[in-house]
C-alpha positions as CSV (number, residue, x, y, z in Angstrom):
1,M,72.0,107.8,100.4
2,I,74.8,108.4,97.8
3,R,76.4,110.9,100.1
4,I,76.3,108.5,103.0
5,L,78.0,105.8,100.8
6,V,80.6,108.3,99.5
7,A,81.4,109.4,103.1
8,L,81.6,105.7,104.1
9,A,83.9,104.8,101.2
10,A,86.0,107.9,101.9
11,A,86.5,106.9,105.5
12,I,87.4,103.4,104.3
13,C,89.9,104.7,101.8
14,F,91.7,107.1,104.0
15,A,91.9,104.7,106.9
16,S,93.2,101.8,104.7
17,S,96.8,103.2,104.6
18,A,97.9,101.0,107.5
19,A,97.7,97.2,107.3
20,S,95.8,96.9,110.6
21,A,93.5,99.6,109.5
22,G,92.7,97.5,106.3
23,Q,91.7,94.6,108.5
24,D,89.5,97.0,110.6
25,N,87.9,98.2,107.4
26,I,87.1,94.7,106.4
27,H,85.4,94.1,109.8
28,F,83.5,97.3,109.3
29,L,82.2,96.0,106.0
30,V,81.2,92.8,107.7
31,G,79.1,94.8,110.2
32,M,77.3,96.6,107.4
33,P,73.8,95.5,106.5
34,D,73.7,93.4,103.3
35,A,71.7,95.9,101.3
36,K,74.1,98.8,102.1
37,L,77.1,96.7,101.3
38,N,75.6,95.5,98.0
39,L,74.7,99.1,97.1
40,A,78.3,100.2,97.8
41,A,79.5,97.3,95.6
42,K,77.1,98.3,92.9
43,M,78.2,101.9,92.9
44,A,81.9,100.8,92.7
45,G,81.1,98.5,89.8
46,N,79.3,101.3,87.9
47,L,82.1,103.8,88.7
48,N,84.8,101.4,87.5
49,G,82.9,100.4,84.4
50,V,82.1,103.9,83.3
51,M,85.7,105.0,84.0
52,Q,87.0,102.3,81.7
53,R,84.4,102.8,79.0
54,C,84.5,106.6,79.0
55,R,88.1,107.2,80.0
56,L,87.0,109.4,82.9
57,M,89.2,110.1,86.0
58,P,87.7,109.8,89.5
59,T,87.6,112.6,92.1
60,E,88.7,111.9,95.7
61,D,85.2,110.6,96.5
62,G,85.4,108.4,93.4
63,K,88.7,107.0,94.6
64,A,87.2,106.2,97.9
65,I,84.4,104.2,96.3
66,I,87.0,102.2,94.4
67,A,88.4,101.0,97.7
68,V,85.3,98.9,98.4
69,P,85.9,96.1,95.9
70,V,89.6,96.0,96.9
71,L,88.6,95.4,100.5
72,L,86.0,92.8,99.4
73,Y,88.5,90.8,97.4
74,E,91.2,91.2,100.1
75,G,88.8,89.9,102.7
76,I,88.1,86.8,100.7
77,E,91.6,86.1,99.4
78,K,93.3,86.5,102.7
79,H,90.5,84.9,104.8
80,L,90.0,88.0,106.9
81,T,86.3,88.0,106.9
82,P,84.2,86.0,109.3
83,N,81.3,86.0,106.8
84,P,82.6,84.9,103.4
85,P,79.2,84.3,101.8
86,K,78.3,88.0,102.4
87,F,81.5,89.1,100.7
88,R,81.0,86.7,97.8
89,K,77.5,88.1,97.2
90,A,78.8,91.7,97.3
91,I,81.6,90.7,94.9
92,R,79.0,89.2,92.5
93,T,77.0,92.4,92.7
94,Y,80.2,94.4,92.0
95,E,81.1,92.2,89.0
96,R,77.6,92.3,87.6
97,A,77.4,96.1,87.9
98,Y,80.9,96.5,86.3
99,A,80.0,94.3,83.3
100,M,76.8,96.1,82.7
101,A,78.5,99.5,83.0
102,V,81.2,98.6,80.5
103,Q,78.7,97.2,78.0
104,R,76.1,99.9,78.4
105,A,75.6,101.9,75.2
106,G,75.2,105.4,76.6
107,N,76.6,108.9,76.3
108,C,79.6,109.5,78.5
109,Q,78.5,113.0,79.3
110,A,75.2,111.6,80.6
111,E,77.0,109.1,82.7
112,K,79.2,111.9,84.1
113,A,76.1,114.0,84.8
114,K,74.5,111.2,86.9
115,Y,77.3,111.5,89.6
116,P,79.1,114.8,89.0
117,G,81.0,114.5,92.2
118,L,82.6,111.2,91.3
119,Y,84.3,112.1,88.0
120,R,86.5,114.9,86.8
């Protein structure tokens, strides 16, 4: 499941270089099932929180996952999503996961070992 989300996020990240592609990516997120979108948002929150707390650098796959909350916020702020409640719920999931990851009292090496492909 994680590999699917990593591949999904990588596709979103690489395709988001053009402005029209960004809008296409937002529409792609709208078409995702709620559970999968919330899981991607949760992974992004954990990744960003651990990166801040442990001062880790992301790999290319990690950078792709970071693109998910950027697209969520952009979709809401620029009114690009036809389903704002879905994006707001995913943003809340992201923010909750981020807050928990930053406050979690854990070993940074253990955090890195959970997802070795996401951190350098």
